[in-house]
N, C-alpha and C positions, 0 to 999 in steps of 0.2 A: 235234724237236731239230735244232740247226744242224749243218751238215757239219763245222764246226770241232770241235764237242764230240764228234761221233762219231769223228773222226780221233784226238782225244786219248784216247778210250776204247780204240780199237784199239791205240794205242801203249802204253797203261798196262796194260790187262787181258790183251792178247794174250800177252805173255811169262809172266804168271802162269798162264794156262790151259795153255800149252805145258809149263811146268815140272810142273804137277800131272798132266797127261796122261802125261808121261814117267815120273813117279814111280809112277803106277799100273801102267804096263807093266813097270817094273823090279821092283816089289814082289811081283807074283804069279809063281808057278812057271810056267816056259815050256819048251816043247820046241823053239821056234824063236827065232831072234835077235830082239832088240827092233827093231821097224821092218819086220819081214818080214810077208808076208801082204797082204790087200787094203788099199788106201789109202782115206782119208776122201774121200767125195764132197762133203762139206760142210766147206769151209775155215773158219777161225776167224771171218773177217769175216762170212760168211754166218750163222754161229751167233750172233754178236752181234746182227746185224740181226733175225734171227728172234726173239730174246729181247726186243729193244726193241719190235718190232711186237706181240708177245704182251702185254707190260706196258702199252704205250700205248693200244692199241685193244682189248685183251681178246679178240683173235682166238684161236679154238681151234687146236690144233696141226695140224689138217688143212689149214688155209689156207696157212701158210708151207710145209708139206710139198708142197702143190701148186705153189706158186711156185718152189721150189728143185728140184723134181723128185725128191724123196726120200720115204722112207716116214715115216708119222706118228711111229713110234717113234724115228726118228733125230732129229726135231725135239724130241720129249719129252726125249731124252737130252741134246741140246745145251742146251736151256733149263735142265735140271737141273744142268748143269756151269757155265754162265755166270752164272746168277742169284745163287748164293752169292758169287761173286767181286765182283759189283756191290754186294751187300749189305755186304761187308766194307770197302768203300772209305770209308765214313763221309760226312759232309757237308762239302763244300768251302766254306770261308769266303772265302778269297782265294787268289791264286796262291801255292802252297807251304804253305798252312795248311789242314789238314783235321782235323775233330773226329770221333772214332769212339766215344767213351764219354761217359756222363753226367758223369763226373768232369772230363774235359777241357773239356766245355761250361761247367761251373760255374767252372772256373779261368779260362776265356776271358772270361766275363762279369764275374767279379770283378776281373780285371786291368785291364779297360777301364772299369769302373764302369758297365756297361751294364745295361739292364733286360731280363729274360727273361719269357716268357709260356708257361705250360703249359696243356694241355687234353688230354682223352682223346677219342678218336674210335673209333667202332665200324664194323666192316665185316661185312656179312652173309656167312655161309658155309653150306655144306650141313649139313643136320641129320644127326647121327650115326644109324647104323642102329638099328632097334628091338632092344632087349635090350643095347645097349652100356652099360657100367657108368657112363660119364661123359656120358650123353646129355643130362642136364639141366644140365650144367656150362656149356654154351655159350649158354643162354637169357639174353638181356639183361633185367635188371629194368626198364629204362627203355622199351625198344622192344618187349619181349615177342617177340623174334625170335632165331633162332640166329645168333650173331655172335662175332667176336673183337674185342679192344680193344687199342689201342696208345696210348702217351702221346707227344704231340708237344710239342717245345719250340722256340719261335722267338724272334727278337729283337724289339725294339719296332717294327720295320718289317715284320714278318711273314716274314722270311727263315728258311728251315729250318735249324735247328742240330742237332737230334737227334730221332730217332724210335726208340722202344723196340721190342723184340721183341713179338710179339702174345701176348696172354693171353686165356683164355676170358672172354666178356663178363659172366659172373656176378660177376667180380671188381670191387669198387668202385674208383673212381678214386683215392681216397686210399690204399687198400690197395695198389694197383698202384704208386703213387709210393713208398710205403715199401719195397716189395719191391725196387724198383730202386735203393734206397739214397739217395734224394733228401735225406732228413732228415740222414743222416750226412754227405753231401757239403756241405750248406749250413751245418751247425753249425761245420765247420772252415774254411769259406770266408770271404773278406773280406765286409764289409758290402755287400749288394746288395739288389735288389728283384726278386722273382719274382711276377708277377701270376697269379692263378688264379681260377676260379669257385667257387661255393658248395660244389661237390663236394669241395673240398680244405680246407674249414674245419676248423681244428684243427692244421694244419701250422704256422701262424703262431707259436703258442705253443711248438712244439717246435723251431723254427728261429730263435728270437730275433727274430721279426718280419720275417724275410727273405721269407717267403711272405705276400703280401697278398691277402686274399679280400674279397668284398663285405661291407659293414657289417652287423652283426647288428641285427635288429629287437628293441629292448629293450622297447618298449611294444606288446604284441601284442593287448591287450584294450582296446577303445575308446580308441585313441590320438588325441590332439588333432590338429587339422588342420595346425598348424605343424610338428609332429613328422613327420607323413606327408610334408609338402613337403620337409623337410630330408633325410629318409631317401631319398626318391625321387631327389632331386638328387644325393646321394652315390652311390647305386646306378648311376645313369646315367653319372656321371663315371667310375666304375670300369669299367663296361661299354664305354665309348667307348675307353678305353685298352687294354682286353683284346681288342677285336674283331680285332686284327691276327692273332692266332693262328687265328681262324676263317677268315681269308683264306688263311693258309698251309695249313690243312687242306683248304680248297676246291681249291687248286691241286693238292694231293696226290690228291684224289678225282677230278680231271679225268683221271687215268690210269685207263682202264676196268678194269684188273685189280683196282682197289680199290673200284670202284663196287658190285660184287657179285662175290665170289670163287666160282668154280664148280669150282675144282680141289681138291686135297687140303688139308685144314686144316693139316697139319704143314709145308706149304710157305709158310704165310702170313707167318711172321716174315721169311723171306728176301725175300718179295715186297714187303712194306711197306717194309723197310729199303733194298731195291734202288731202289724208286721214290723214296724220300726222298733217296738219294744222287744219283740222276740229276737230280732237281728242283733240289737245291742246286747241282749243277755247272752246270746251265743258267742259274740265277739269277746265279751268279758271272760266267759268261761274258757275260750280258746287261749287267751293271754294269761290266765291264772296259772301259777306253777302247780304241776301235778305233785300230789303227795306220794312219797315213796315209802313202802312198808318194808 
């Protein structure tokens, strides 16, 4: 990430962290005045940098603890405080415009007549302990591995617009989309086009054709050559338009915290949404015209 983006994060997230920290101090019963006692050895900027290093490079908490000269538990606590603040920022589209919910993304696409692309991505996680009641819930039917799933929505250029909270990978893509309220938001939205893969077939009929999936193969038994040629041409045309979301997911997975998550599964939603927020911010900064002096 560029120095300018990090400076913007410090200016934006710093006051939020300070307010929450003060609220925690005031809320709990105390025998000493607020602010008394030992001072933080890790200032907010260091806490933010430790969180960014952890997300970008997948470094264990021992590494930044060694860099900053503090205990590992201090880094764990710092990341646990900063990561939710990054996840709540949403995806930056332009200066002054940020999308935080799926409804806001649908309204944004509908107002501009833009095309959106959705897809699900899986992230490997640790297997639940033996005897855990939900142990089989995280097994992916596609990859046969323990994972969580998130739905990603990009624009036609592959820029990140929305990333959902993580769900166990046993949940089907179309079920996850329905649980997020995609059908409800699209039914009430202006006419638009949302490209999707075959995992979302069936949403088109429920959304008035707003969700476009690959064409169905109507002749499955001994189809003529001319039908095979037409079907393959239509399938490739749809795939070439939808490939941008795969590029967006690839940029998301470049952050090592999402290549394979080794931490707690319950932190996965904050992790994936924090990375999506940071990625969208960096993409917006790269596209913004540089001021010349």
